[in-house]
C-alpha positions, 0 to 999 in steps of 0.5 A: 500500499502506497501511503502518503499522509501529510506531515504535521507537528505533534501539537497540530489539531489534525493528526493522521491515522496510520496505514494499518488503521486505513487497512482495518477500516476498509477491511471492515467495509469491504471484507477481509480481502479489501485490496487497498492500493494507495491512500493519499491525504488531502490538505483541503480540509481544516477539521477532519483528516481526508484521504483519497483511497484507491482499491484494486478492481475499482476504476474510481477512488473513494474518500475516507474522512476521519473525525478528530478524537472526541476529547479534542473536539470543542463542545460547539463542534461535537460530532460534526460528522454525525451531524453531516450524516444525519442531514443527508436526507434533508439535502435531497434537493442538491443530492446530484451535487453531493458525494454518496455515503458508502459507509459510516462508523461511530462504534469506535471499534476500529479506531477511537474516532468517527469515520465515513467513506464516500464516493469521490466527486470529479472536479477541481476545488474552486479556490484552485480553479476559479482564479484561472477564469477572467473575473468577467466570467465569475458572476455565473459561479455566484449565480449557481451558488445562489441557486444551491443555497435557495434549494437548501433554504427552502427545506423546512425542518422539524426543530431549531438547532443542529440537524442531529440535535439537540433540537429547540422549540424556538429560534432564540433558544437555539441561538443562545445555546450556540453562543453559550457553547462557543463561550464555554469553548473559549473559556476552555481554551484560555481565551476571553469569552466576555464579548460572546457572553454579552452577545448571548445576553443581548439575545436573551433580552430580545428573545421576541425579536429572534422568535419572529422566526417561527419556521426552521429552515435548513442551513448549509452551515458552511457553504461558500467557494471553499466547499465547491468543485468546478468543471476542469474544462468548462469555458466558464465556472461551472459547479459540479459538486458541493462538500462538507455540510457537517455544520448544517442546522435548522434556523433562519436563512439569514443566519447561514454562513453562505448569506454572510459571505454573499453580503460581505463585498459588493463585487461579482458575488452580487450575482448570488441574489439574482438566483437566490431572491430577496432578503428581509431588510426590516429593522428586526432582521438587521438586528438579528443579523448582528447576533448572527455575526457575533456567532460567526465571529465567535466560531471563527475565533475558535477555529483560528485558535485551533489553527494556531493563528494568534494574530487572527484571534486578536483581530476578532475582538475589535470586530466583535466590539463593533458588532456589540456596539450595534446591539446596544 
């Protein structure tokens, strides 16, 4: 077996499994004679370890994703892979763009980490390929993103909160619980969480504004350019696949990371709205958007800390202060 892991330091959050573990995983799924030819770790993800695996007798590779050890996971990111697995039936409107799950295992019997095997999608990661096109051709890419986001947001859910649970009866309960989990993770990491707790307190004082949202809609959680695959040969950017819905949850569409990114700049991404449609621009919606931004900034602070980006962690505090000023 040709095994090519990514070399990382002992303190890195992501830690590769061994070649023996990969063999054991594939024996569990494909039988004792599973012929693993090669396993190459891909560096595109920042949370799970991801491997492109080739098997004798199969023309196409498959993808193995391995979650972090449970004790290394933040409580606000607990069991993300299980959440992604649970959201598969809800993502039926875009199933043609997604990998198919071949097998998943939460038992810990092969390795003390969750893992999932999926089909391998054709396409080039958008961050690698979009820049090869003239910027004048970028609007169709964002128009496609708008169509995908609209299809996801049109799905109605049974509760607020993560797809796999816990579920909440009200939107305010889900939002406040998420902020409090992020604050607890910051505390556990030795970082100042006071501003995130201030955002949670503001959400608690204005529950009625959050609870104007009464219908849970499916949110992608993380969809933007980094999670898209493009046709390698198309004359203009064409999305052929979308990946990584582990942070999907049910809530208000405006709270989705996709909407945050679509509104971040007034450039080619404005084409997103041509296919997505209009947004609520009422004063209440603008207030809620500040709460959502506080949640995004808190989650980003955790991610930057996990990746060892101390300068980026420091930058999150003045950004959060500006958001809190708008909530006063």
